[in-house]
C-alpha positions in Angstrom: 0.0 0.0 0.0 2.8 2.4 0.9 4.5 1.6 -2.4 1.4 2.3 -4.4 0.9 5.7 -2.6 4.6 6.7 -3.2 4.1 5.8 -7.0 0.9 7.9 -7.0 2.6 10.9 -5.4 5.7 10.8 -7.7 5.8 14.1 -9.6 3.1 15.7 -7.5 3.7 18.9 -5.5 3.0 17.6 -2.0 2.5 19.4 1.3 4.0 22.8 2.0 3.4 25.6 4.6 0.4 27.1 2.6 -1.3 23.6 2.3 -0.9 23.1 6.0 -2.4 26.4 6.8 -5.3 25.7 4.5 -6.1 22.4 6.1 -6.0 23.9 9.6 -8.2 26.8 8.4 -10.6 24.3 6.8 -10.8 22.3 10.0 -11.4 25.4 12.1 -14.3 26.5 9.8 -15.7 22.9 10.0 -15.7 23.1 13.8 -17.2 26.6 13.6 -20.0 25.3 11.5 -21.0 22.9 14.2 -21.1 25.6 16.9 -23.1 28.3 15.0 -26.8 28.4 14.2 -26.3 28.9 10.4 -23.4 26.6 10.0 -24.1 25.8 6.4 -22.1 28.7 5.1 -19.1 27.8 7.2 -19.4 24.1 6.2 -19.4 25.0 2.5 -16.4 27.4 3.1 -14.5 24.7 4.9 -15.2 22.2 2.2 -14.0 24.5 -0.5 -10.8 25.3 1.4 -10.1 21.6 2.0 -10.8 20.7 -1.6 -8.4 23.5 -2.7 -5.7 22.3 -0.3 -5.9 18.8 -1.6 -5.9 20.1 -5.2 -2.6 21.9 -4.3 -1.1 18.8 -2.7 -2.0 16.5 -5.8 -1.0 19.2 -8.4 1.7 18.5 -10.9 2.3 22.2 -11.7 5.3 22.8 -9.3 6.1 26.4 -10.5 2.6 27.8 -9.7 2.3 26.0 -6.4 5.8 27.2 -5.4 4.9 30.7 -6.3 1.7 30.5 -4.3 3.7 29.2 -1.3 6.3 32.0 -1.6 3.5 34.6 -1.7 1.9 33.1 1.4 5.3 33.1 3.2 5.9 36.7 2.1 2.6 38.0 3.6 2.8 36.0 6.8 6.5 36.7 7.5 5.7 39.3 10.2 3.2 37.2 11.9 5.5 34.1 11.9 8.4 36.2 13.3 6.2 37.5 16.2 5.0 34.0 17.0 8.6 32.6 17.0 9.8 35.5 19.2 7.0 34.8 21.7 7.8 31.1 21.7 11.5 31.9 22.3 10.6 34.2 25.1 8.6 31.5 26.9 11.3 29.0 26.5 13.9 31.4 28.1 11.7 32.4 31.0 12.6 29.3 33.1 16.3 30.3 33.3 16.5 34.0 32.5 14.8 37.3 33.2 14.4 39.5 30.1 14.5 43.3 30.9 14.3 46.3 28.8 16.8 49.0 29.0 15.0 52.2 30.4 16.9 54.5 28.1 17.0 52.8 24.7 14.5 49.9 25.0 17.1 47.2 24.2 16.0 43.7 25.6 18.7 42.2 27.9 18.7 38.6 29.1 19.9 38.1 32.8 20.2 34.7 34.4 17.8 34.0 37.3 18.8 33.6 40.9 21.8 36.1 41.1 20.1 38.5 43.5 20.1 42.3 43.0 22.5 43.2 40.3 23.6 46.2 38.3 22.9 45.7 34.6 24.9 47.5 31.9 23.1 47.9 28.6 25.4 46.7 25.7 23.8 49.1 23.2 23.9 52.4 25.1 26.0 51.7 28.2 23.3 52.8 30.6 23.4 51.2 34.1 20.4 50.2 36.0 19.7 47.9 39.1 17.2 45.0 38.9 16.5 41.8 40.8 17.3 38.6 39.0 
């Protein structure tokens, strides 16, 4: 069965970031259709989105699908950057405090558990005291 599927997918575009986003969006609209009174519109919208995402996955036109994915990545770059910064901040909170310099706003990462320390901003050389 796996071999048949691999032969079927040979030459097809496959899954990319835009396809993943479309599938998630389609599933969200499908769930939303179950919780709203007039869910038929959301159901049809989710069905159309899922059909389009599968069309993209099984397409043999690599250049157009690649161009669509690049356009999606271009327009969502800021959002994806903000999300990754938030995730990075949460992963650092266990071992570090992150403070902003009062004069220039530069973020400074200080290890936890060092007591009250004087922090020097590497950008503007301002000194301030914080508890770590």
